[in-house]
C-alpha positions as CSV (number, residue, x, y, z in Angstrom):
1,M,126.7,135.9,121.8
2,G,123.5,138.0,122.3
3,E,120.1,137.1,121.1
4,S,120.3,139.6,118.2
5,D,123.5,137.8,117.0
6,N,121.5,134.5,116.6
7,K,119.0,136.3,114.4
8,R,121.6,137.9,112.2
9,Q,121.0,137.2,108.5
10,Y,123.8,135.6,106.6
11,I,124.4,134.2,103.2
12,L,125.6,130.6,103.2
13,S,127.6,129.3,100.3
14,I,128.6,125.7,99.7
15,R,131.6,124.9,97.5
16,E,134.2,122.3,96.9
17,F,137.2,122.1,99.2
18,R,140.4,123.8,98.0
19,P,143.9,123.0,99.4
20,E,144.2,126.5,100.8
21,D,141.2,125.8,103.1
22,I,143.1,123.3,105.3
23,R,144.2,125.9,107.9
24,Q,140.6,127.0,108.5
25,I,139.4,123.4,108.5
26,R,142.0,122.4,111.1
27,N,140.9,125.3,113.3
28,L,137.2,124.4,112.8
29,A,137.9,120.7,113.7
30,R,139.5,121.9,117.0
31,L,136.3,123.7,117.9
32,A,133.9,121.0,116.6
33,F,135.4,117.9,118.1
34,E,136.4,117.0,121.7
35,S,138.2,113.9,120.5
36,E,141.8,114.3,119.3
37,V,141.3,111.3,117.0
38,D,138.3,113.0,115.3
39,R,140.2,116.3,115.1
40,Y,143.1,114.6,113.4
41,W,141.1,112.3,111.0
42,S,138.6,114.9,110.0
43,V,141.5,117.1,108.7
44,V,143.1,114.2,106.9
45,G,139.7,113.3,105.5
46,A,139.2,116.8,104.1
47,Q,142.2,116.2,102.0
48,K,141.7,112.5,101.1
49,A,138.0,112.0,100.7
50,P,136.8,111.7,97.1
51,Y,134.4,114.6,97.9
52,T,134.8,117.4,100.4
53,Y,132.6,120.4,100.5
54,V,132.7,123.4,102.8
55,A,130.0,125.8,104.0
56,E,131.1,129.5,104.1
57,I,129.7,132.6,105.6
58,D,131.5,135.9,104.7
59,G,134.6,134.0,103.5
60,T,134.8,131.9,106.7
61,I,134.4,128.2,106.7
62,V,131.7,127.2,109.2
63,G,131.0,123.6,108.1
64,V,132.6,120.7,106.3
65,I,131.3,117.4,104.9
66,E,133.5,114.6,103.5
67,F,132.0,111.7,101.7
68,E,132.4,109.1,99.0
69,P,130.5,106.7,96.7
70,F,131.6,103.2,97.7
71,Y,131.3,100.5,95.1
72,L,130.1,97.0,96.1
73,P,129.5,94.1,93.7
74,N,125.7,94.7,93.6
75,S,125.4,98.4,94.5
76,V,126.9,101.8,94.9
77,E,126.5,103.0,98.5
78,G,127.2,106.5,99.8
79,H,129.4,106.9,102.9
80,I,129.6,110.1,105.0
81,W,133.1,110.3,106.4
82,Y,132.8,113.4,108.6
83,I,130.3,116.2,108.9
84,F,131.0,119.1,111.3
85,V,129.9,122.6,111.9
86,H,131.3,125.4,114.0
87,P,129.6,125.2,117.5
88,E,128.3,128.8,117.2
89,Y,126.6,128.0,113.9
90,Q,125.0,124.7,114.8
91,R,121.3,124.3,114.7
92,R,120.9,126.8,111.8
93,G,120.6,124.4,108.9
94,I,124.2,124.4,107.8
95,G,124.8,120.7,108.5
96,T,121.6,119.9,106.8
97,A,122.5,122.0,103.7
98,L,125.9,120.1,103.6
99,L,124.1,116.8,103.9
100,R,121.7,117.6,101.1
101,K,124.6,118.6,98.9
102,A,126.3,115.2,99.5
103,E,123.0,113.3,99.0
104,G,122.5,115.0,95.6
105,I,126.0,114.2,94.4
106,L,125.8,110.6,95.7
107,S,122.5,110.1,94.0
108,R,124.0,111.3,90.7
109,E,126.8,108.8,91.3
110,G,124.2,106.1,91.4
111,A,124.2,105.4,95.2
112,K,121.1,103.6,96.5
113,R,121.6,104.6,100.1
114,V,123.8,106.9,102.2
115,W,125.4,105.5,105.4
116,A,127.0,107.0,108.4
117,I,128.2,105.8,111.7
118,T,128.7,107.5,115.1
119,S,129.6,106.5,118.6
120,P,126.8,105.7,121.1
121,D,127.9,108.6,123.2
122,N,127.6,111.2,120.4
123,I,124.0,112.2,121.0
124,K,124.2,115.4,119.0
125,T,125.2,113.6,115.9
126,Q,122.5,110.9,116.4
127,L,119.8,113.5,116.7
128,F,121.2,115.3,113.6
129,F,121.0,112.2,111.4
130,E,117.5,111.2,112.8
131,K,116.2,114.7,112.1
132,N,117.4,114.3,108.5
133,R,115.5,111.1,108.1
134,Y,118.3,108.7,108.6
135,R,117.3,105.4,110.3
136,R,119.3,103.4,112.8
137,I,119.9,100.0,111.4
138,P,121.1,96.9,113.3
139,L,124.1,95.1,111.9
140,D,122.0,92.0,111.0
141,E,119.7,94.1,108.9
142,M,122.6,95.7,107.1
143,K,123.9,92.2,106.3
144,K,120.5,91.3,104.8
145,L,120.6,94.4,102.6
146,L,124.2,94.2,101.4
147,G,125.2,90.6,102.0
148,S,127.6,89.5,104.7
149,T,130.8,89.9,102.7
150,S,129.9,93.4,101.4
151,T,128.9,94.5,104.9
152,K,132.2,93.4,106.3
153,K,134.1,95.2,103.5
154,F,131.9,98.4,103.9
155,L,132.2,98.4,107.7
156,R,136.0,98.2,107.4
157,R,135.9,101.2,105.1
158,M,133.6,103.1,107.5
159,V,136.0,102.4,110.4
160,Y,133.3,100.7,112.4
161,F,133.9,99.8,116.0
162,E,131.7,97.3,117.8
163,G,128.9,99.2,119.5
164,D,128.9,102.1,116.9
165,I,125.5,103.2,115.7
166,I,124.9,102.7,112.0
167,Y,122.6,105.1,110.1
168,V,121.1,104.7,106.6
169,K,118.9,106.7,104.3
170,V,117.5,105.4,101.1
171,L,118.1,107.8,98.2
172,Y,115.3,107.9,95.7
173,S,116.1,108.3,92.0
174,Y,113.6,110.3,89.9
């Protein structure tokens, strides 16, 4: 891709997932993830998550976000399942636009915070969340915020593995 390709103007649209999108999402997951596990579960998630949104340019899906409000006894918490963008379209604000869409919906659903996890070797995703004002949070601090039982329940839902990095962002209601 030449330098002029990077500066090409495009119109990005974000919309809800439709079942007929699954073939494009499967192809996108193959490009976006090295791990077969992530390739598989991101496609399953697109169909099963309470909310899935896609980012499109010229009718082609270039990004996906899957998320949910998670109801705990004392709060509603937002949970990002997967977010992924076509490698050729990364670092252009598409992931951030998808994340903002999810945060807006989760805020309207009453979520106090949005949570995400990633593996310690996924530096790109860590930098993405940190750039978007998500904060790494140690497990003991999460337990103080949510309580031990709720943390255990929520981590199981998030498919947390020991050593994963937990991110959180407080949503402000206006």
